[in-house]
N, C-alpha and C positions, 0 to 999 in steps of 0.2 A: 673383914668378916662381920664388923658394926653396919657397916656402908648393906651390906647383902640383908641382914636382917631388918633393918629398917624399910629397903625398900621393899623386902617380903610382907612385913606388915601393912605399905601401903597398896601392894597387890593385894592384900585381904581388905583394907578400909574401902579401893573401888570395887571389888565383889561383894561385899555388903549392902553397896550404895545401890550397883546394879540390882541385887537381888529386888531392894525394896524399888526401885521401878519399873522392875516385872511386873512384882506383885500388884503392881498399880494401875496396870493394864485393866485388872479385873475379868480375865477371859482365861480359857483352856491355855491358849499360847503362852500368855504371860506366866502362868504356874508352871509350863512347862520349861521355859528359859529359866526361870528360877531356882526350878530344881537342877537342870543341868549348869548351873552357874554355883547353886550351891554345893554341890559336888565336887565340882573343880577347886574351888573354895578348900574345901576339907582334905583334897589330894595336896595341895599347897601349904595346907598349915600343919600336914603332916610331913614336910621336905621330901613328897614322892615323886619320883621324876617325871612319869606320865601328867603327874598334875600341873607342871611347871611348860611340860609340852603342850598340854590341852592348854593351858591360861596365852600360850600366843597364840593356839589357834581361833583360841574364843575373840582376841585383839584384834585377830586378823577379820574373824567373819563380822564383828562390831563395825569395825572400819569399812569393810568392803559395803555392808547393807547400807551404812548411813551416805558411805558416796554415791551408791546407787539410788538413793533417794527411795529405800524400802521400808524402813525403820527411822527411827529417831529425829523426824522431822522437826519437831522444837528445841533438839538439842544438837542436830546435825556437827556444827562446827567442835563443838566442844567431846563427843563420840569419836570424831577422828583424830582430834588430837592426841586423847587419851589413848585409844587404840593403837596409834602411831607409835606413841613412846611405850605401850606397856609389850609390845613385840621383842624390842633389845633387853629391857628388864627380864621378860620371863626366861629369854636366853643364858643372860648371864646369871639369874637364879639357879635356871637347869643345871649349868656349869660350877657353881659354886656350893649353893645349900643342897642338892637335891641327893638321898642317900645310893652311894653304888652297891648294888648286889658282889658281893665276893664268891667268887667261885672261881676253883682250883680243884686242878684234878689231885691233887694232894692231898685236900680236904674237900671230903665230901658229907661229910656230916656222922658220919660214922667212927666213933673212935674205940669201936671193938675190935680188939686185938684175937680174938677168937673166932676170924673168921675161918673157912674151911679153907680158903685160898692163901692162907697166909701160910708161912714156915716157920714148923716150932721152933 
């Protein structure tokens, strides 16, 4: 569990560096990417399952953008390495830290015993 928490903080650190990098583009595209990255970081901070799923997709997207030469020209190699590493890290954190929603047929969140369908 300690390893998972350290990896989570490292993931958040990568997100904060990426947000700063996207803001440095100083255009609408950069601000959009920074906003999307901030939302994903927030969900990962809250240990949301979809946040980790989105983090993996985000890492894959950054990897592909760098690989194809569409973005990150000056730091292409670094983005590809970090993206390649973050994909399995996001999957690992998704499986270890993500909150599982508990759904049960016996517990629907209603503890009222005075329901008309309940026997007396």
